[in-house]
C-alpha positions in Angstrom: 16.0 -22.1 -10.5 14.9 -18.0 -10.9 11.4 -18.2 -11.2 11.2 -20.7 -8.5 13.3 -17.8 -6.1 10.7 -15.3 -7.8 7.4 -17.6 -6.3 8.8 -18.2 -2.7 9.4 -14.7 -2.2 5.8 -13.6 -4.1 4.4 -15.8 -2.0 6.0 -14.8 1.1 4.7 -11.8 0.4 1.5 -12.4 0.9 1.7 -14.7 3.3 3.4 -11.8 5.5 0.7 -9.0 3.2 -2.7 -10.8 4.7 -0.6 -11.5 8.3 -0.8 -7.8 8.5 -4.8 -7.2 7.3 -5.2 -10.0 10.6 -3.2 -8.7 13.0 -4.5 -4.8 12.5 -8.4 -6.1 13.1 -7.2 -7.6 16.2 -6.0 -5.6 17.5 -8.9 -3.2 16.7 -11.1 -6.1 18.0 -9.5 -7.5 21.0 -8.5 -3.5 22.7 -10.2 -1.4 20.7 -13.7 -3.1 21.1 -14.8 -3.7 17.5 -15.5 -1.6 14.9 -19.5 0.6 14.7 -19.4 3.1 11.3 -21.2 5.6 13.8 -18.9 8.8 14.6 -17.8 6.7 17.6 -14.5 5.6 18.5 -16.1 2.1 16.8 -15.7 4.0 13.8 -12.3 5.6 14.2 -11.5 1.5 14.3 -11.9 1.1 10.8 -9.2 3.7 10.4 -6.2 1.6 10.8 -7.5 -1.3 8.9 -8.5 0.2 5.5 -4.8 1.8 5.9 -3.0 -1.7 5.5 -5.6 -2.8 3.0 -5.9 -0.3 0.4 -2.6 2.1 1.2 -0.2 -1.2 1.7 -1.0 -4.4 0.5 -3.2 -3.7 -2.4 -1.0 -0.9 -3.3 1.3 -3.3 -3.5 -0.1 -5.8 -5.6 -0.7 -3.1 -8.0 2.9 -1.9 -8.2 3.6 -5.9 -9.2 1.3 -6.9 -11.8 3.9 -6.1 -14.3 6.5 -8.4 -12.1 4.2 -11.7 -12.2 5.5 -13.9 -15.5 1.8 -13.6 -17.2 2.3 -10.5 -17.3 5.1 -10.7 -20.1 3.3 -12.6 -22.5 0.8 -11.3 -25.1 -1.2 -8.0 -25.1 -0.6 -5.5 -22.6 -3.9 -3.8 -22.1 -5.3 -6.4 -19.7 -2.9 -6.1 -17.6 -2.9 -2.3 -17.7 -6.8 -3.2 -16.6 -5.9 -4.5 -13.3 -3.1 -2.4 -12.4 -5.2 0.5 -12.9 -8.2 -1.6 -11.2 -6.4 -3.4 -7.8 -4.6 0.9 -7.7 -8.8 3.0 -7.6 -9.8 -0.3 -4.9 -7.0 0.5 -2.8 -7.9 4.8 -3.8 -11.3 3.6 -2.6 -10.4 1.5 0.6 -8.0 4.7 1.1 -10.9 7.9 1.5 -12.7 5.4 3.0 -10.4 4.8 5.6 -9.9 9.3 5.9 -13.6 9.0 6.5 -13.9 7.0 9.0 -10.9 9.3 11.0 -12.7 12.7 9.5 -16.0 12.0 11.1 -14.7 10.3 14.0 -13.2 13.5 14.9 -16.1 15.6 13.8 -17.8 13.7 16.1 -15.6 13.5 18.9 -14.4 17.3 18.2 -11.2 16.6 18.1 -8.8 18.3 15.3 -7.8 17.1 11.8 -4.1 17.1 10.3 -2.2 18.6 13.5 -0.2 15.7 13.8 3.0 15.0 11.8 0.7 11.0 10.9 -1.9 12.7 9.0 1.0 15.3 7.7 2.3 12.1 6.0 -0.8 10.3 5.0 -2.5 13.6 3.1 0.3 14.0 1.8 0.7 10.4 0.6 -2.6 10.2 -0.8 -2.7 13.7 -2.4 0.2 11.8 -4.5 -1.4 8.8 -4.9 -3.9 10.4 -6.6 -2.3 12.5 -9.0 -0.4 9.2 -9.5 -3.8 7.3 -10.6 -5.0 10.0 -13.1 -1.6 10.5 -14.4 -0.9 7.0 -15.3 -5.1 6.8 -16.5 -4.3 9.5 -18.8 -0.9 8.7 -20.2 -1.0 5.2 -19.9 -4.3 3.3 -20.8 -5.8 6.0 -22.2 -4.9 5.6 -26.2 -4.1 9.4 -27.1 -0.2 9.4 -25.4 2.4 8.7 -28.2 4.9 6.0 -27.2 7.8 8.4 -27.1 5.7 10.7 -24.3 4.6 6.9 -22.5 8.5 6.1 -22.8 9.4 9.7 -21.1 7.0 9.7 -18.7 7.4 6.1 -17.5 10.3 6.1 -15.2 9.2 8.7 -13.3 5.8 7.1 -12.8 7.6 4.0 -11.2 10.1 6.6 -9.5 6.6 7.9 -7.9 5.2 5.1 -7.0 8.2 3.7 -5.0 8.0 7.4 -3.4 4.3 6.6 -2.5 4.3 3.3 -0.9 7.3 4.5 1.2 5.0 7.1 2.7 2.3 5.2 3.0 4.4 2.7 5.2 5.8 5.5 7.2 2.2 6.8 7.3 0.9 3.5 8.7 4.1 3.1 11.0 3.7 6.4 12.3 0.1 6.1 12.8 0.8 2.5 15.5 2.6 4.6 17.5 0.2 7.5 17.4 -2.9 5.3 17.8 0.0 3.8 20.8 0.8 6.5 22.7 -3.1 7.5 22.8 -4.5 4.5 24.2 -1.7 3.5 26.4 -1.4 7.6 27.9 -4.2 7.1 30.8 -3.4 3.4 31.2 -2.8 1.8 34.1 0.1 0.1 32.0 2.1 3.1 30.2 3.3 2.8 26.7 6.6 2.5 29.0 6.4 -0.2 30.4 5.9 -1.8 27.6 2.3 -4.3 27.8 1.2 -6.3 25.6 -0.8 -4.2 24.0 2.5 -1.9 23.2 4.3 -5.8 22.4 2.1 -6.9 19.2 1.7 -3.5 18.2 5.0 -2.9 17.2 5.3 -5.9 15.9 2.6 -5.4 13.8 4.8 -2.6 12.6 7.7 -4.5 12.5 6.4 -6.7 10.0 5.2 -4.0 7.9 8.0 -2.7 7.3 9.2 -6.3 6.1 6.0 -6.5 4.1 7.1 -3.0 2.6 11.2 -4.2 1.9 10.1 -7.6 0.3 7.7 -5.2 -1.7 11.2 -3.7 -2.6 13.4 -6.0 -3.5 10.9 -7.5 -5.9 10.1 -4.3 -7.8 13.9 -3.7 -7.9 15.1 -7.1 -9.4 15.8 -6.4 -12.8 15.3 -9.7 -14.5 11.9 -9.8 -12.8 10.7 -6.9 -14.3 8.0 -7.2 -17.3 10.8 -7.3 -20.5 10.5 -4.1 -23.5 9.8 -5.3 -26.5 13.0 -7.3 -28.3 15.2 -6.6 -24.9 15.4 -9.7 -23.3 17.6 -9.9 -20.0 18.5 -13.8 -18.8 16.1 -15.7 -18.3 12.6 -13.6 -20.2 10.9 -14.6 -22.7 10.9 -12.0 -26.1 7.3 -10.1 -26.4 6.4 -9.5 -29.8 6.1 -5.4 -30.7 3.3 -3.3 -29.4 1.1 -2.5 -26.4 
């Protein structure tokens, strides 16, 4: 029963994640003209898509690697590599999303990093970079002692949750900021709730729902990879070592 509930939550999560990506692409295509890597507003349109894909969906996928029951048995190293690789892919897409917005700002002579959304976003990316390099150095490279890894593991998990929270806050504030800019000179103002506003607000709520489900899966103790020799109900006994 417990595993059935896990897989229901897991597959629901990835359906929500896929919908977030598809709806972001659809928003940029239908209301904002599509995509082009040319410094124009069409280049900016890559920014929300890449941030949703990298900073929210792929980041969450990497965070949930150790919740898969398949990761509870056998050597841990392949799962560590998968965890690090997914985070690295998420980080690369996030950086490309920043390049898109900075290039657009440079091309259009718009100031960088002046809004609350941009401050949240840049802090999130900075913490993401620090988290990845620390995790790679301590948990993937073989030099660190088990004592050091045990000491840093809860800190690593804590900052992982913080970064995901900031990622969702950045995406939500970005959706809101985009609507204010795109609808302020429109014949239909944001306050009149035109179709684009309803669509984008719904997308934002979907991102929040996705994030809440990620937090739920992360925090259910019986779905965590058990430590060697330590069992919770419904978990297998693991062999000693990494």
